[in-house]
C-alpha positions in Angstrom: 12.8 -49.6 -12.6 10.6 -48.8 -9.5 7.5 -46.8 -10.1 6.2 -44.3 -7.6 2.7 -42.8 -8.1 1.8 -39.6 -6.3 -1.9 -38.8 -6.1 -2.4 -35.1 -5.6 -0.6 -32.3 -7.4 -0.8 -29.7 -4.6 2.3 -28.4 -2.7 2.6 -31.6 -0.7 2.5 -34.0 -3.7 4.6 -31.8 -5.9 7.3 -31.4 -3.3 7.4 -35.1 -2.5 7.6 -35.9 -6.2 10.3 -33.4 -6.8 12.6 -34.9 -4.2 11.8 -38.3 -5.5 13.1 -37.3 -8.9 16.3 -36.1 -7.3 16.9 -39.8 -6.3 16.3 -41.1 -9.9 19.9 -41.3 -10.8 20.9 -43.5 -7.9 17.7 -45.5 -7.6 16.3 -45.4 -11.1 12.8 -44.3 -10.1 9.9 -43.5 -12.4 7.7 -40.9 -10.8 4.1 -40.1 -11.9 1.9 -37.4 -10.4 -1.9 -37.6 -10.9 -4.5 -35.0 -10.1 -8.2 -35.0 -10.7 -8.4 -31.2 -11.2 -8.3 -29.5 -14.6 -5.2 -27.6 -13.4 -2.4 -29.1 -11.4 -1.0 -27.0 -8.6 -3.7 -27.1 -5.9 -4.4 -24.2 -3.6 -1.0 -22.7 -3.5 -1.5 -20.6 -6.6 -1.1 -17.0 -7.6 -2.1 -14.9 -10.6 -1.9 -11.3 -11.8 -5.0 -9.2 -11.4 -6.4 -6.6 -13.8 -4.4 -3.8 -12.1 -1.2 -5.8 -12.2 -1.5 -6.9 -8.6 -0.4 -10.3 -7.4 -3.3 -12.3 -6.0 -2.5 -15.4 -3.8 -5.3 -17.9 -3.8 -4.6 -19.2 -0.3 -1.5 -18.9 1.8 0.3 -15.6 1.2 3.6 -16.8 2.7 5.4 -18.8 5.3 7.5 -18.0 8.4 11.2 -18.1 7.8 13.6 -20.4 9.5 12.4 -23.7 8.1 15.4 -25.6 6.5 13.2 -27.7 4.3 11.7 -24.6 2.6 15.2 -23.1 2.2 16.4 -26.4 0.6 13.5 -26.5 -1.8 13.9 -22.8 -2.8 17.6 -23.2 -3.4 17.1 -26.4 -5.5 14.6 -24.6 -7.6 16.8 -21.5 -8.0 14.2 -19.3 -6.3 16.4 -18.0 -3.4 16.9 -14.6 -5.2 13.1 -14.2 -5.4 12.5 -14.3 -1.7 10.9 -11.2 -0.2 10.0 -10.5 3.5 7.1 -8.7 5.0 7.5 -4.9 5.4 8.6 -3.8 8.9 5.8 -1.3 8.8 3.3 -4.2 9.4 4.3 -4.9 13.0 0.9 -3.7 14.2 -1.9 -6.2 14.2 -5.4 -5.0 15.0 -8.4 -6.6 16.8 -11.9 -5.3 16.1 -13.8 -5.1 19.4 -16.8 -3.0 20.4 -16.8 -1.0 17.2 -13.1 0.0 17.5 -9.7 -1.2 16.3 -7.3 -2.1 19.1 -3.6 -3.0 18.7 -3.1 -6.7 19.4 -1.0 -6.8 22.7 2.0 -8.8 21.5 4.2 -8.3 24.6 3.6 -8.9 28.4 3.7 -5.1 29.0 1.0 -4.5 26.4 -1.1 -7.2 27.9 -1.4 -5.2 31.1 -2.3 -2.0 29.3 -4.6 -3.1 26.5 -8.3 -2.2 26.5 -9.1 -5.7 25.1 -9.0 -7.1 28.7 -10.9 -6.2 31.8 -9.0 -5.3 34.9 -9.8 -8.7 36.5 -8.5 -10.5 33.4 -5.2 -8.6 33.6 -4.8 -9.5 37.3 -5.6 -13.1 36.5 -2.7 -13.1 34.0 -0.2 -12.4 36.8 -1.1 -15.6 38.5 -0.2 -17.8 35.5 3.2 -18.9 36.9 1.5 -20.2 40.0 -1.0 -22.4 38.2 -0.4 -26.1 38.7 -2.7 -27.2 35.9 -0.9 -29.5 33.4 -2.6 -30.1 30.0 -3.6 -33.6 29.0 -3.1 -34.8 25.4 -6.7 -34.4 24.4 -7.4 -31.0 26.1 -8.7 -28.2 23.9 -6.7 -25.0 23.4 -9.5 -23.1 25.1 -9.4 -25.3 28.2 -5.6 -25.0 28.6 -5.6 -21.2 28.2 -8.6 -20.7 30.5 -6.9 -22.8 33.2 -3.6 -21.1 33.0 -4.3 -17.5 31.8 -8.0 -17.2 32.7 -11.1 -17.2 30.6 -11.0 -13.5 30.2 -8.5 -13.8 27.3 -10.6 -16.2 25.2 -13.0 -13.9 23.3 -10.8 -10.9 22.6 -7.4 -12.4 22.2 -7.3 -16.1 21.7 -10.4 -16.6 19.5 -9.4 -13.9 16.9 -6.0 -15.5 16.6 -7.1 -19.1 16.1 -9.8 -18.1 13.7 -7.2 -16.1 11.7 -4.8 -19.0 11.5 -7.0 -22.1 11.7 -10.5 -20.8 10.8 -11.7 -22.3 14.1 -12.5 -21.2 17.6 -10.2 -22.4 20.4 -12.7 -24.8 21.8 -12.5 -26.8 18.5 -8.7 -27.1 18.5 -6.4 -29.5 20.3 -3.7 -27.7 22.3 -1.1 -30.4 21.7 -1.9 -31.0 18.1 -2.5 -27.4 16.8 0.3 -25.8 18.8 2.9 -28.5 19.5 5.8 -26.1 20.1 3.9 -24.1 22.6 2.8 -27.3 24.3 6.4 -28.5 24.4 7.6 -25.2 25.9 4.9 -25.3 28.6 5.8 -28.8 29.5 9.4 -27.9 29.7 9.1 -24.7 31.8 5.8 -25.2 33.6 4.6 -21.7 32.7 3.9 -19.7 29.6 5.7 -16.6 31.0 8.7 -18.6 32.1 8.9 -20.2 28.7 8.7 -16.7 27.1 11.4 -15.4 29.4 13.7 -18.3 28.6 13.1 -17.7 24.9 14.0 -14.1 25.2 17.1 -14.8 27.2 18.4 -17.5 24.8 17.3 -16.0 21.5 19.9 -16.2 18.8 19.7 -14.8 15.3 16.7 -13.2 13.7 13.2 -13.9 14.7 11.0 -15.8 12.1 9.3 -13.4 9.8 6.6 -13.8 7.1 8.2 -14.5 3.8 7.0 -14.9 0.2 8.2 -14.7 -3.4 8.2 -11.8 -5.8 5.5 -13.4 -7.9 3.5 -14.7 -4.9 3.5 -18.2 -3.3 2.3 -19.7 -6.5 5.7 -19.1 -8.0 6.9 -22.1 -6.0 4.1 -24.3 -7.3 4.8 -23.2 -10.9 8.5 -23.9 -10.5 7.8 -27.4 -9.2 5.4 -28.1 -12.2 8.1 -26.8 -14.6 10.7 -29.2 -13.1 8.3 -32.2 -13.1 6.8 -31.3 -16.5 5.4 -34.4 -18.2 5.5 -36.4 -15.0 2.3 -34.5 -13.9 -1.0 -35.5 -15.3 -4.1 -33.5 -14.6 -7.8 -34.6 -15.2 -7.0 -38.1 -13.9 -10.1 -39.1 -11.9 -9.1 -42.2 -9.9 -12.1 -44.5 -9.4 -10.4 -47.3 -7.5 -7.2 -48.2 -5.6 -6.2 -51.7 -4.7 -3.2 -53.7 -3.6 -2.1 -56.6 -5.8 0.7 -58.5 -4.2 3.6 -56.1 -3.9 2.0 -53.6 -6.3 -0.6 -50.9 -6.1 -3.2 -50.6 -8.9 -4.9 -47.3 -9.6 -7.8 -47.3 -12.1 -9.2 -44.3 -14.0 -12.1 -44.5 -16.5 -9.5 -44.4 -19.3 -6.5 -46.4 -18.0 -4.7 -48.1 -15.1 -1.5 -47.3 -13.3 0.7 -49.8 -11.5 3.0 -48.6 -8.7 5.6 -50.1 -6.4 4.9 -47.2 -3.9 1.8 -45.2 -3.6 1.8 -41.7 -2.2 -1.6 -40.1 -1.3 -1.0 -36.4 -1.1 -4.6 -35.2 -1.8 -6.9 -33.8 0.9 -8.0 -36.1 3.7 -11.6 -36.6 2.4 -10.1 -37.6 -1.0 -7.7 -40.0 0.7 -10.5 -41.5 2.7 -12.6 -42.1 -0.4 -9.7 -43.7 -2.3 -8.9 -46.1 0.6 -12.4 -47.0 1.7 -12.2 -50.4 -0.1 -8.5 -51.5 0.3 -8.1 -50.0 3.8 -11.5 -49.3 5.5 -9.8 -48.5 8.8 -7.5 -45.8 7.4 -10.4 -44.5 5.4 -12.6 -44.2 8.5 -9.8 -42.5 10.5 -9.2 -40.0 7.7 -13.0 -39.2 7.6 -12.8 -38.2 11.3 -10.5 -35.2 10.5 -12.8 -32.2 10.2 -12.1 -29.1 8.0 -12.9 -25.5 8.5 -14.4 -24.1 5.2 -13.3 -20.5 4.3 -13.8 -18.1 1.6 -11.3 -15.4 0.6 -12.2 -12.2 -1.1 -9.3 -10.3 -2.7 -10.3 -6.7 -3.2 -8.3 -4.1 -5.1 -9.0 -0.5 -4.3 -7.7 2.8 -5.4 -5.2 3.9 -2.8 -7.1 7.2 -2.2 -10.4 5.3 -1.5 -10.4 6.3 2.2 -9.2 9.4 3.9 -6.7 7.4 5.8 -5.2 4.2 4.3 -5.3 1.1 6.6 -2.1 0.7 8.5 -0.4 -2.4 9.8 -0.7 -6.0 9.0 -4.4 -6.6 9.2 -7.4 -7.0 11.5 -9.1 -9.9 13.3 -12.6 -9.8 14.7 -13.0 -10.6 18.4 -15.6 -13.2 19.2 -19.0 -11.7 19.7 -18.3 -8.8 17.3 -20.2 -9.0 14.0 -18.2 -8.0 10.9 -20.5 -9.3 8.3 -19.2 -12.9 8.6 -15.6 -11.9 8.3 -13.0 -13.5 10.5 -10.6 -10.8 9.6 -8.7 -9.2 6.7 -5.1 -8.8 5.6 -3.7 -5.6 4.2 -1.7 -7.2 1.4 -0.3 -4.0 0.0 1.2 -3.2 3.4 2.6 -6.7 3.9 4.3 -7.1 0.5 4.3 -3.7 -1.1 5.8 -5.1 -4.3 2.7 -7.2 -5.0 0.5 -4.2 -5.7 1.3 -1.4 -8.2 1.5 2.2 -7.0 -1.8 3.9 -6.8 -3.7 0.7 -5.7 -4.3 -1.0 -2.4 -5.1 -4.7 -2.0 -6.9 -6.5 0.9 -7.8 -10.1 1.6 -11.0 -10.7 3.6 -11.4 -14.2 5.2 -15.0 -15.3 5.8 -16.7 -18.5 7.2 -14.8 -20.9 9.4 -16.4 -22.6 12.4 -17.6 -19.2 13.6 -19.7 -18.4 10.5 -20.2 -21.6 8.6 -23.4 -20.2 7.1 -21.4 -17.8 5.0 -20.2 -20.7 2.7 -23.8 -21.2 1.6 -24.1 -17.7 0.2 -23.6 -16.8 -3.5 -20.4 -15.2 -4.8 -22.0 -11.8 -5.1 -23.2 -11.9 -1.5 -19.8 -12.9 -0.1 -18.1 -10.2 -2.0 -20.7 -7.7 -0.7 -20.1 -8.9 2.8 -16.4 -8.1 2.4 -17.2 -4.6 1.1 -19.5 -4.0 4.0 -16.7 -5.1 6.4 -14.5 -2.5 4.9 -17.3 0.1 5.2 -17.6 -0.8 8.9 -13.8 -0.3 9.5 -12.7 2.4 7.1 -15.8 4.1 5.6 -17.5 4.2 2.2 -15.7 2.9 -0.9 -16.0 0.5 -3.8 -13.2 -1.8 -5.0 -12.2 -1.6 -8.6 -11.7 -5.4 -8.7 -13.0 -8.3 -6.5 -12.2 -12.0 -6.7 -13.7 -14.7 -4.6 -11.8 -17.9 -3.8 -13.8 -20.7 -2.1 -12.0 -23.4 -0.1 -14.8 -25.8 1.0 -12.2 -28.2 2.5 -10.2 -25.2 3.6 -8.1 -25.8 6.7 -7.8 -29.2 8.4 -9.0 -28.8 11.9 -6.8 -30.4 14.5 -9.6 -31.1 17.0 -9.1 -32.7 20.4 -8.2 -36.3 19.7 -6.3 -35.5 16.5 -3.0 -36.9 17.7 -4.6 -40.2 18.4 -6.2 -40.3 14.9 -2.8 -39.7 13.3 -1.1 -42.3 15.5 -3.8 -44.8 14.6 -3.4 -44.0 10.9 0.4 -44.5 11.1 -0.1 -47.8 12.9 -2.5 -49.1 10.3 -0.2 -47.9 7.5 2.3 -50.5 8.7 -0.1 -53.2 7.4 0.0 -51.8 3.9 3.4 -52.1 2.4 4.3 -49.3 0.0 1.5 -46.9 1.1 2.5 -43.4 2.2 0.3 -40.5 3.2 1.2 -36.9 3.4 -0.6 -33.6 3.5 -1.5 -30.7 5.9 -4.1 -32.9 7.7 -1.2 -34.9 9.2 2.1 -33.0 9.3 1.0 -29.5 10.2 -1.4 -27.0 8.5 1.0 -24.3 7.4 2.8 -24.1 4.0 6.2 -24.7 5.5 4.8 -27.7 7.5 3.5 -29.2 4.2 6.9 -28.8 2.5 8.8 -30.3 5.4 6.5 -33.3 5.8 6.6 -33.9 2.0 10.4 -33.9 2.0 10.4 -36.4 4.9 7.9 -38.6 3.0 10.1 -38.6 -0.1 13.1 -39.7 2.1 11.0 -42.4 3.7 10.0 -43.8 0.3 13.6 -43.9 -1.0 14.7 -45.6 2.2 11.9 -48.1 1.9 12.7 -48.9 -1.8 16.3 -49.4 -0.8 
């Protein structure tokens, strides 16, 4: 019987392990999942707060339309638990010059928004005439400035990238961080022409934010329940080495022997595990930076402010101080069923590349920063409950050069038979990307094992 060891019991490792177990009947596989943490499950976790609210520890959902996610939910009998974001959250806000402005999400609103100067709006009209073609290592900021003008960077682009990636656009690769947008630009030669083509050829529903009744952690718990005894927490691996056609993993207490090894832990952990048996891969993984973020989940009485926050959430424009906050989500508006009546839940994101100093602050200071951000936006008030979640290795940052790093890693992997890497530092940063890449990894392993 072939033995596959998966290192890392987050969403990537658990998903890969689950699909591997589905091949057990035909290939007679033994699957073991190891994790160094006291609790298996990783960052995709949810729990119930003191007021009965659902608190997600990291990602609060995924965009619909990903077949790999649909397959996993169906296999785990979770399809009936799917919920979608409330239509009342269409408005996104941007905090700029001490005011909240609706994010201009259509071409018409781009020309009427107060977030752009008159010259910046005029410059937008010339985008279809620009001849600039991005190169593979160009930053997102360079591409947007060349095509749309630098006037959109601080008030539109930077808030968006900090909200999604925890990083400013200068620190992100256009081709790596936004591959579909890059592909559309290459195909149509213009952002606006690509948008027009998409509108004219749209079929079916647009992707929408999706979660589960019990939060995204419901998915992780279902995977753990299915895998059960195959998952072992508190397994601190001290060495990994290849021995002929086998892989040997040592912990202080015991050793594991595997025919195939899947590293699904974060990039720094993968680099540390491989630094002896594959220094080249270890060095490449060490080159992938991460944006550290802290999330403060606050639960307020719904009558705390004269006017309850409306819409999806707010992002801070660059150059606007919001006590170290990159933005906040209005959780109770997005998924009303996650918060009991009479209460209102928000999630404030702090840190990132814009405010890295925030991660050095104490828990009490970060919570107070989040409260001061609410004071700035909505007026006085104190939350009934606050919970801080630190993600030191928060979001892998797809910096310029990232695609070459990934290509070099895959090339070097070819020299290590039976070694497979997956995770959001390679296959996409979102939850749905992680699930898709983990499923692909499982299929690659079963094909390799024959």
